[in-house]
C-alpha positions in Angstrom: 62.2 -9.4 -36.7 57.9 -8.5 -36.3 57.0 -9.5 -32.8 53.3 -11.0 -32.7 51.2 -9.6 -29.7 48.2 -11.6 -28.3 45.2 -9.5 -28.4 42.8 -11.9 -27.5 40.7 -11.1 -24.0 41.9 -12.9 -21.4 40.0 -15.1 -19.9 38.1 -14.0 -16.8 39.5 -15.4 -13.4 36.6 -16.5 -11.1 36.4 -14.6 -7.5 37.6 -17.2 -4.6 34.6 -16.8 -1.9 36.6 -14.9 0.4 37.1 -12.2 -2.7 33.2 -12.3 -3.1 31.2 -9.4 -1.3 30.3 -10.4 1.9 26.1 -10.9 2.7 24.5 -7.8 4.1 23.6 -8.0 7.6 20.4 -6.9 9.3 21.7 -3.5 10.1 23.1 -3.3 6.4 19.8 -4.0 5.3 18.1 -1.5 7.4 20.1 1.1 5.8 20.1 0.7 2.5 16.2 0.3 2.6 16.1 4.2 4.5 18.4 5.0 1.5 16.0 4.1 -1.0 13.5 5.2 1.2 15.1 8.5 1.1 15.4 8.5 -2.7 11.8 7.7 -3.3 11.2 10.5 -1.2 13.2 13.1 -3.3 11.3 11.9 -6.2 8.1 12.9 -4.7 9.4 16.4 -3.8 10.6 16.4 -7.5 7.1 14.9 -8.8 4.4 16.9 -6.8 1.6 15.4 -8.8 2.0 12.3 -6.6 0.3 13.8 -4.2 -2.9 14.6 -6.3 -4.8 11.1 -5.7 -4.2 11.4 -1.8 -5.0 15.0 -1.7 -7.9 15.3 -3.9 -9.7 12.1 -3.1 -10.1 12.1 0.4 -11.9 15.6 -0.2 -14.0 14.4 -3.2 -15.4 10.6 -2.0 -16.1 11.9 1.3 -18.1 14.6 0.5 -19.8 13.2 -3.1 -20.5 9.7 -0.9 -21.8 11.2 2.0 -24.2 13.9 0.4 -25.6 11.4 -2.2 -26.0 8.4 -0.1 -26.6 9.5 3.5 -30.2 10.4 3.2 -31.1 7.4 1.5 -29.0 4.9 3.4 -29.2 6.6 7.0 -31.8 9.0 7.2 -29.4 12.0 6.8 -25.9 12.7 6.2 -24.5 13.3 9.7 -26.3 9.4 10.8 -24.5 7.9 7.9 -21.1 9.7 8.6 -20.1 7.3 11.2 -20.7 4.6 8.6 -18.8 6.1 5.4 -16.1 7.8 7.2 -14.4 4.5 8.2 -15.5 3.2 5.0 -13.5 5.9 3.0 -10.3 5.3 5.0 -10.5 1.6 4.0 -11.0 2.5 0.2 -8.2 5.6 0.7 -5.8 3.2 1.9 -6.5 0.7 -1.1 -6.6 3.0 -3.7 -3.1 4.6 -2.3 -1.1 1.6 -2.3 -2.3 0.5 -5.9 0.4 3.2 -7.1 3.1 1.6 -5.4 3.0 -1.5 -7.9 2.6 1.2 -11.0 5.4 3.1 -10.1 7.8 0.0 -9.6 6.8 -1.2 -13.1 8.3 2.1 -14.7 11.1 2.3 -12.6 12.1 -1.2 -13.8 11.0 -0.1 -17.4 13.3 2.9 -17.2 16.5 0.5 -16.3 16.7 1.5 -12.6 17.0 -1.4 -11.3 19.9 -2.7 -13.6 21.7 -0.1 -11.4 20.3 -1.7 -8.6 21.7 -4.8 -9.5 25.7 -4.0 -9.7 25.4 -2.8 -6.1 26.2 -5.1 -3.2 22.9 -4.6 -1.4 20.4 -6.7 0.0 17.6 -7.5 -2.3 14.5 -6.5 -0.5 15.9 -2.8 0.0 15.0 -1.4 -3.4 11.5 -3.0 -2.8 10.8 -2.0 1.0 12.6 1.7 0.5 9.8 3.1 -1.6 7.4 0.6 0.6 8.1 2.9 3.5 8.2 6.1 1.8 4.9 5.4 0.8 3.7 6.2 4.3 4.0 9.3 3.9 1.0 9.4 1.4 -0.8 7.1 3.3 -0.4 9.2 6.1 -2.3 12.6 4.4 -4.6 10.8 2.8 -5.8 8.9 6.2 -5.8 12.5 8.0 -7.6 14.3 5.3 -10.1 12.2 5.2 -10.9 12.3 9.0 -10.8 16.2 8.8 -13.2 16.3 6.0 -15.2 14.0 8.3 -14.7 16.2 11.2 -15.8 19.7 9.1 -18.9 17.9 8.2 -20.0 17.3 11.6 -18.7 13.7 12.4 -17.9 13.3 16.1 -15.9 10.0 16.9 -17.4 8.2 19.7 -14.1 7.0 20.3 -12.2 10.2 21.2 -8.7 10.9 20.2 -7.4 7.5 21.3 -9.8 5.8 19.1 -9.4 8.0 16.2 -6.0 7.5 16.3 -6.2 3.9 16.8 -8.2 3.4 13.5 -5.8 6.8 11.5 -2.8 4.0 12.4 -4.8 0.6 11.4 -5.6 2.4 7.8 -2.2 3.5 7.5 -0.6 0.0 8.6 -3.5 -1.5 6.3 -2.2 0.4 3.4 1.1 -0.4 3.6 0.6 -4.1 3.9 -1.6 -4.2 1.4 1.0 -2.2 -1.1 3.2 -5.4 -1.0 0.5 -7.2 -3.2 0.7 -4.4 -5.7 4.8 -4.6 -5.4 4.6 -8.0 -6.6 2.2 -7.5 -9.6 5.1 -4.7 -10.4 7.6 -7.5 -10.4 5.8 -10.2 -12.5 3.6 -7.5 -14.8 5.2 -7.0 -18.3 4.2 -3.2 -18.4 3.4 -0.2 -16.1 -0.4 -0.6 -17.9 -0.6 -3.9 -17.0 -0.4 -3.4 -13.6 -2.5 -0.7 -13.5 -5.3 -2.8 -14.9 -4.8 -5.5 -12.6 -5.0 -3.8 -9.8 -8.4 -2.0 -10.4 -9.9 -5.5 -11.3 -8.7 -6.1 -7.4 -9.3 -2.8 -6.0 -13.3 -2.2 -7.3 -14.3 -6.1 -5.9 -12.8 -5.4 -2.8 -13.8 -2.1 -1.9 -17.7 -2.1 -2.9 -18.2 -5.6 -2.3 -17.8 -4.5 1.4 -19.0 -3.4 4.2 -17.6 0.2 3.2 -21.0 2.2 2.1 -23.7 0.4 3.0 -24.3 -2.2 6.4 -23.8 -5.7 5.4 -27.3 -7.2 6.7 -28.8 -4.8 3.9 -27.2 -6.8 1.1 -28.8 -10.1 -0.6 -28.0 -13.7 1.4 -25.0 -14.4 -1.2 -23.4 -11.3 -1.5 -23.7 -10.8 2.7 -21.6 -13.8 2.3 -18.8 -12.3 0.6 -18.9 -9.1 2.4 -18.4 -10.6 5.8 -15.2 -12.7 4.3 -13.9 -9.8 2.2 -10.7 -8.7 4.3 -11.8 -4.7 4.2 -14.6 -5.4 5.6 -12.9 -6.5 8.5 -10.4 -3.2 8.1 -13.5 -0.8 7.8 -15.0 -2.8 11.1 -12.3 -2.9 12.8 -11.6 1.5 12.0 -15.6 1.5 13.0 -14.9 -0.2 16.8 -12.0 1.9 17.2 -13.4 5.4 16.0 -16.8 5.4 16.6 -16.9 3.1 19.9 -13.3 3.4 21.1 -12.8 -0.6 21.7 -9.9 -3.1 20.7 -12.5 -5.7 19.2 -11.7 -9.1 18.0 -12.2 -7.5 14.8 -8.8 -5.3 15.2 -7.2 -8.4 15.8 -8.4 -10.2 12.8 -7.4 -6.9 10.5 -4.1 -7.1 12.1 -3.4 -10.4 11.6 -4.4 -10.4 7.8 -2.2 -7.8 7.4 0.7 -9.9 8.9 -0.7 -12.5 6.2 -0.4 -10.5 3.3 2.9 -8.9 4.4 4.6 -12.8 5.1 3.1 -14.0 1.7 3.7 -11.3 -0.6 6.7 -9.6 0.7 8.6 -13.1 -0.2 7.1 -13.5 -3.5 8.0 -10.0 -4.4 11.8 -10.0 -3.5 11.4 -13.9 -5.2 10.2 -12.6 -8.4 12.6 -9.1 -8.5 15.6 -11.7 -7.8 14.8 -13.6 -10.7 14.6 -10.5 -13.1 18.1 -10.0 -12.7 
């Protein structure tokens, strides 16, 4: 007698609530974020070309803008350095954090995040980890900008503490702005699209600010925009700290703006990333 065997796949049995993996705790989220940050630093070590923009750009832009525009704007290079060094710091921060969205989109296109989806980790960890690791790049860019300025004869009036304050504010601003580009990386369809949109954001914010020229020298309609440009607040705050060593209201506005950017775009990035999967 021939025995028939049922070869149909067994129906999936839904897991009970007790069998589902527990939601990551705050400590788990921190540990997972640090693990993702370590992964990103390993990628940096294996791809040192990721440091080209944060090493060459501060050297090139600081020397180029100082020697080309110094005499025309301030009368001499030495008189222009207190104006341009904080401006280059802000520009370097903005251009450095642009790469965050492009690299995120490239990882998503390669299927790396498909593996993360199968892991019982916090949704924010794959996003916050690379953002934390990118602080290394912001630190390098900010430090080189200040060192180039010192080599060119710049002497900060705020002393060591004021310079450290402006340096730290630049890094905080870069990390905060990176969440905008992280969100773009989760909603754009390709890395090229992220890069193109990022450039459209970077150029107006950087060049339509008080980073390179005093706002008072601009036409009235442009001066009005420059005064509300968030990059202008960061630049002015850095100047107050580095040149004068004073914690003014502009420093508070800059920090408040950084907190607002993170509060808005970090949840948007996590929500968009979760919808992808």
